VMD Tcl script that builds the backbone (N, CA, C; Angstrom):
set m [mol new atoms 219]
animate dup $m
set s [atomselect $m all]
$s set {name element resname resid chain x y z} {
  {N N UNK 1 A -14.743 79.082 -20.836}
  {CA C UNK 1 A -13.944 78.108 -20.124}
  {C C UNK 1 A -14.621 76.748 -20.270}
  {N N UNK 2 A -13.855 75.730 -20.532}
  {CA C UNK 2 A -14.380 74.379 -20.712}
  {C C UNK 2 A -14.522 73.678 -19.360}
  {N N UNK 3 A -15.349 72.668 -19.351}
  {CA C UNK 3 A -15.585 71.873 -18.151}
  {C C UNK 3 A -15.340 70.401 -18.480}
  {N N UNK 4 A -14.853 69.665 -17.501}
  {CA C UNK 4 A -14.597 68.229 -17.638}
  {C C UNK 4 A -15.432 67.486 -16.605}
  {N N UNK 5 A -15.961 66.334 -16.985}
  {CA C UNK 5 A -16.711 65.514 -16.044}
  {C C UNK 5 A -15.729 64.728 -15.188}
  {N N UNK 6 A -15.815 64.882 -13.880}
  {CA C UNK 6 A -14.915 64.181 -12.963}
  {C C UNK 6 A -15.209 62.682 -12.934}
  {N N UNK 7 A -16.383 62.277 -13.391}
  {CA C UNK 7 A -16.764 60.873 -13.370}
  {C C UNK 7 A -16.294 60.123 -14.623}
  {N N UNK 8 A -16.624 60.662 -15.812}
  {CA C UNK 8 A -16.339 59.923 -17.050}
  {C C UNK 8 A -15.272 60.563 -17.928}
  {N N UNK 9 A -14.881 61.816 -17.652}
  {CA C UNK 9 A -13.836 62.470 -18.434}
  {C C UNK 9 A -14.331 63.208 -19.659}
  {N N UNK 10 A -15.642 63.214 -19.939}
  {CA C UNK 10 A -16.182 63.949 -21.077}
  {C C UNK 10 A -15.947 65.445 -20.879}
  {N N UNK 11 A -15.900 66.188 -21.989}
  {CA C UNK 11 A -15.687 67.629 -21.916}
  {C C UNK 11 A -16.836 68.362 -22.597}
  {N N UNK 12 A -17.161 69.547 -22.099}
  {CA C UNK 12 A -18.201 70.392 -22.678}
  {C C UNK 12 A -17.959 71.835 -22.273}
  {N N UNK 13 A -18.412 72.768 -23.104}
  {CA C UNK 13 A -18.315 74.182 -22.766}
  {C C UNK 13 A -19.350 74.573 -21.724}
  {N N UNK 14 A -20.490 73.888 -21.722}
  {CA C UNK 14 A -21.577 74.160 -20.790}
  {C C UNK 14 A -21.589 73.068 -19.715}
  {N N UNK 15 A -21.417 73.413 -18.438}
  {CA C UNK 15 A -21.373 72.390 -17.400}
  {C C UNK 15 A -22.676 71.617 -17.245}
  {N N UNK 16 A -23.774 72.157 -17.742}
  {CA C UNK 16 A -25.061 71.486 -17.650}
  {C C UNK 16 A -25.136 70.218 -18.489}
  {N N UNK 17 A -24.179 70.032 -19.394}
  {CA C UNK 17 A -24.170 68.849 -20.245}
  {C C UNK 17 A -23.375 67.700 -19.627}
  {N N UNK 18 A -22.844 67.884 -18.425}
  {CA C UNK 18 A -22.027 66.870 -17.770}
  {C C UNK 18 A -22.662 66.431 -16.457}
  {N N UNK 19 A -22.416 65.163 -16.071}
  {CA C UNK 19 A -23.019 64.651 -14.838}
  {C C UNK 19 A -22.285 65.128 -13.585}
  {N N UNK 20 A -20.963 65.370 -13.662}
  {CA C UNK 20 A -20.174 65.800 -12.511}
  {C C UNK 20 A -19.110 66.805 -12.982}
  {N N UNK 21 A -19.537 68.032 -13.361}
  {CA C UNK 21 A -18.614 68.983 -13.991}
  {C C UNK 21 A -17.580 69.588 -13.047}
  {N N UNK 22 A -16.396 69.795 -13.580}
  {CA C UNK 22 A -15.349 70.565 -12.918}
  {C C UNK 22 A -14.824 71.558 -13.936}
  {N N UNK 23 A -14.504 72.746 -13.521}
  {CA C UNK 23 A -13.986 73.765 -14.426}
  {C C UNK 23 A -12.497 73.530 -14.624}
  {N N UNK 24 A -12.064 73.568 -15.865}
  {CA C UNK 24 A -10.642 73.365 -16.146}
  {C C UNK 24 A -10.226 74.190 -17.355}
  {N N UNK 25 A -8.947 74.477 -17.432}
  {CA C UNK 25 A -8.398 75.170 -18.589}
  {C C UNK 25 A -7.851 74.111 -19.524}
  {N N UNK 26 A -8.361 74.100 -20.754}
  {CA C UNK 26 A -7.942 73.120 -21.738}
  {C C UNK 26 A -7.075 73.822 -22.774}
  {N N UNK 27 A -5.881 73.293 -22.992}
  {CA C UNK 27 A -5.044 73.817 -24.068}
  {C C UNK 27 A -5.010 72.775 -25.175}
  {N N UNK 28 A -4.840 73.231 -26.399}
  {CA C UNK 28 A -4.845 72.347 -27.558}
  {C C UNK 28 A -3.566 71.518 -27.587}
  {N N UNK 29 A -3.713 70.201 -27.664}
  {CA C UNK 29 A -2.542 69.323 -27.702}
  {C C UNK 29 A -1.897 69.294 -29.083}
  {N N UNK 30 A -2.522 69.926 -30.069}
  {CA C UNK 30 A -1.964 69.962 -31.420}
  {C C UNK 30 A -1.222 71.269 -31.702}
  {N N UNK 31 A -1.800 72.424 -31.325}
  {CA C UNK 31 A -1.166 73.712 -31.632}
  {C C UNK 31 A -0.745 74.475 -30.379}
  {N N UNK 32 A -1.038 73.919 -29.191}
  {CA C UNK 32 A -0.696 74.521 -27.892}
  {C C UNK 32 A -1.383 75.840 -27.596}
  {N N UNK 33 A -2.472 76.146 -28.284}
  {CA C UNK 33 A -3.230 77.356 -27.977}
  {C C UNK 33 A -3.827 77.208 -26.575}
  {N N UNK 34 A -3.701 78.231 -25.736}
  {CA C UNK 34 A -4.223 78.140 -24.365}
  {C C UNK 34 A -5.731 78.375 -24.299}
  {N N UNK 35 A -6.368 77.768 -23.320}
  {CA C UNK 35 A -7.778 77.994 -22.992}
  {C C UNK 35 A -8.701 77.903 -24.206}
  {N N UNK 36 A -8.738 76.748 -24.860}
  {CA C UNK 36 A -9.589 76.557 -26.034}
  {C C UNK 36 A -10.894 75.885 -25.624}
  {N N UNK 37 A -11.907 76.017 -26.461}
  {CA C UNK 37 A -13.176 75.339 -26.199}
  {C C UNK 37 A -13.062 73.897 -26.667}
  {N N UNK 38 A -14.022 73.078 -26.302}
  {CA C UNK 38 A -14.000 71.676 -26.718}
  {C C UNK 38 A -14.216 71.541 -28.222}
  {N N UNK 39 A -14.726 72.574 -28.865}
  {CA C UNK 39 A -14.972 72.554 -30.304}
  {C C UNK 39 A -13.822 73.148 -31.113}
  {N N UNK 40 A -12.706 73.446 -30.478}
  {CA C UNK 40 A -11.549 74.045 -31.146}
  {C C UNK 40 A -11.012 73.122 -32.245}
  {N N UNK 41 A -10.888 73.644 -33.449}
  {CA C UNK 41 A -10.280 72.918 -34.571}
  {C C UNK 41 A -9.212 73.829 -35.179}
  {N N UNK 42 A -7.968 73.360 -35.143}
  {CA C UNK 42 A -6.872 74.092 -35.766}
  {C C UNK 42 A -6.369 73.276 -36.957}
  {N N UNK 43 A -5.489 73.849 -37.776}
  {CA C UNK 43 A -4.972 73.134 -38.942}
  {C C UNK 43 A -4.301 71.824 -38.547}
  {N N UNK 44 A -3.523 71.858 -37.470}
  {CA C UNK 44 A -2.803 70.667 -37.037}
  {C C UNK 44 A -3.759 69.554 -36.602}
  {N N UNK 45 A -4.794 69.920 -35.855}
  {CA C UNK 45 A -5.773 68.941 -35.376}
  {C C UNK 45 A -6.570 68.377 -36.540}
  {N N UNK 46 A -6.988 69.224 -37.443}
  {CA C UNK 46 A -7.764 68.781 -38.595}
  {C C UNK 46 A -6.955 67.805 -39.447}
  {N N UNK 47 A -5.671 68.076 -39.625}
  {CA C UNK 47 A -4.812 67.199 -40.419}
  {C C UNK 47 A -4.645 65.828 -39.765}
  {N N UNK 48 A -4.754 65.746 -38.441}
  {CA C UNK 48 A -4.576 64.484 -37.718}
  {C C UNK 48 A -5.815 63.591 -37.759}
  {N N UNK 49 A -6.967 64.126 -38.135}
  {CA C UNK 49 A -8.200 63.349 -38.144}
  {C C UNK 49 A -8.211 62.403 -39.347}
  {N N UNK 50 A -8.273 61.112 -39.070}
  {CA C UNK 50 A -8.191 60.086 -40.121}
  {C C UNK 50 A -9.472 59.273 -40.278}
  {N N UNK 51 A -10.386 59.360 -39.305}
  {CA C UNK 51 A -11.611 58.559 -39.343}
  {C C UNK 51 A -12.830 59.432 -39.054}
  {N N UNK 52 A -13.951 59.059 -39.645}
  {CA C UNK 52 A -15.225 59.692 -39.311}
  {C C UNK 52 A -16.212 58.597 -38.942}
  {N N UNK 53 A -17.233 58.964 -38.184}
  {CA C UNK 53 A -18.257 58.001 -37.774}
  {C C UNK 53 A -19.331 57.950 -38.847}
  {N N UNK 54 A -19.642 56.753 -39.296}
  {CA C UNK 54 A -20.658 56.561 -40.321}
  {C C UNK 54 A -22.045 56.955 -39.810}
  {N N UNK 55 A -22.255 56.929 -38.493}
  {CA C UNK 55 A -23.556 57.255 -37.910}
  {C C UNK 55 A -23.763 58.750 -37.691}
  {N N UNK 56 A -22.809 59.387 -36.963}
  {CA C UNK 56 A -23.033 60.776 -36.546}
  {C C UNK 56 A -22.113 61.793 -37.219}
  {N N UNK 57 A -21.044 61.342 -37.880}
  {CA C UNK 57 A -20.141 62.261 -38.560}
  {C C UNK 57 A -18.994 62.770 -37.716}
  {N N UNK 58 A -18.922 62.358 -36.444}
  {CA C UNK 58 A -17.813 62.780 -35.582}
  {C C UNK 58 A -16.496 62.304 -36.186}
  {N N UNK 59 A -15.429 63.071 -36.019}
  {CA C UNK 59 A -14.125 62.682 -36.543}
  {C C UNK 59 A -13.164 62.354 -35.411}
  {N N UNK 60 A -12.159 61.509 -35.707}
  {CA C UNK 60 A -11.184 61.102 -34.706}
  {C C UNK 60 A -9.863 60.768 -35.388}
  {N N UNK 61 A -8.800 60.827 -34.612}
  {CA C UNK 61 A -7.472 60.506 -35.132}
  {C C UNK 61 A -7.283 59.006 -35.292}
  {N N UNK 62 A -7.995 58.206 -34.502}
  {CA C UNK 62 A -7.892 56.753 -34.635}
  {C C UNK 62 A -9.284 56.131 -34.635}
  {N N UNK 63 A -9.378 54.917 -35.125}
  {CA C UNK 63 A -10.671 54.247 -35.285}
  {C C UNK 63 A -11.397 54.036 -33.964}
  {N N UNK 64 A -10.675 53.919 -32.874}
  {CA C UNK 64 A -11.296 53.699 -31.569}
  {C C UNK 64 A -12.049 54.929 -31.062}
  {N N UNK 65 A -11.820 56.080 -31.671}
  {CA C UNK 65 A -12.460 57.319 -31.224}
  {C C UNK 65 A -13.867 57.529 -31.741}
  {N N UNK 66 A -14.353 56.657 -32.636}
  {CA C UNK 66 A -15.707 56.761 -33.160}
  {C C UNK 66 A -16.356 55.382 -33.142}
  {N N UNK 67 A -17.697 55.329 -33.099}
  {CA C UNK 67 A -18.374 54.034 -32.947}
  {C C UNK 67 A -18.476 53.253 -34.254}
  {N N UNK 68 A -18.618 53.929 -35.387}
  {CA C UNK 68 A -18.693 53.246 -36.687}
  {C C UNK 68 A -17.665 53.890 -37.618}
  {N N UNK 69 A -16.389 53.548 -37.451}
  {CA C UNK 69 A -15.319 54.236 -38.181}
  {C C UNK 69 A -15.294 53.961 -39.675}
  {N N UNK 70 A -15.065 55.027 -40.434}
  {CA C UNK 70 A -14.836 54.963 -41.870}
  {C C UNK 70 A -13.609 55.845 -42.105}
  {N N UNK 71 A -12.619 55.298 -42.822}
  {CA C UNK 71 A -11.395 56.056 -43.069}
  {C C UNK 71 A -11.685 57.229 -44.000}
  {N N UNK 72 A -11.169 58.388 -43.653}
  {CA C UNK 72 A -11.332 59.587 -44.469}
  {C C UNK 72 A -10.329 59.523 -45.608}
  {N N UNK 73 A -10.811 59.655 -46.819}
  {CA C UNK 73 A -9.914 59.565 -47.993}
  {C C UNK 73 A -9.186 60.855 -48.247}
}
mol reanalyze $m
mol bondsrecalc $m
mol representation Tube
mol addrep $m
């Protein structure tokens, strides 16, 4: 079960990684799979990722989702 921080909105599978954790059920907004982990990657979600971070490699659907965006070719 995933947890969400009530203060900043960050998500993690382990509540110890959050400053103010609350337990919540997260469903995938791309494939609608119920109760997924924060690391869930489905075909639909992967296809929507257009940017990666030049620093850490994190991916996002828009440039605002990463700190040093580079468009994925």
